[in-house]
C-alpha angles and dihedrals in degrees: 000000000000091000095054115139122227109250113224100180141006126195132179124204131180113244097178139355100210105064094018107239127165139190117227115197116198117192130196130176089269106038150354121233126193123211128189113223135186127224090257092054091046089056091049091050089049092051092048092049092048090052090049093049095049098050 
């Protein structure tokens, strides 16, 4: 990942409750990109971040 951008901000918004769908916005100095995520993907991201934080 030599070309990885430095993230400056992350926000998460709820798009819908049933089914649970969110919008994750990732900002860098150059741009902001929005991603739609499901509840299952949100749990996976949470697990991955917890693993990262406890190393």
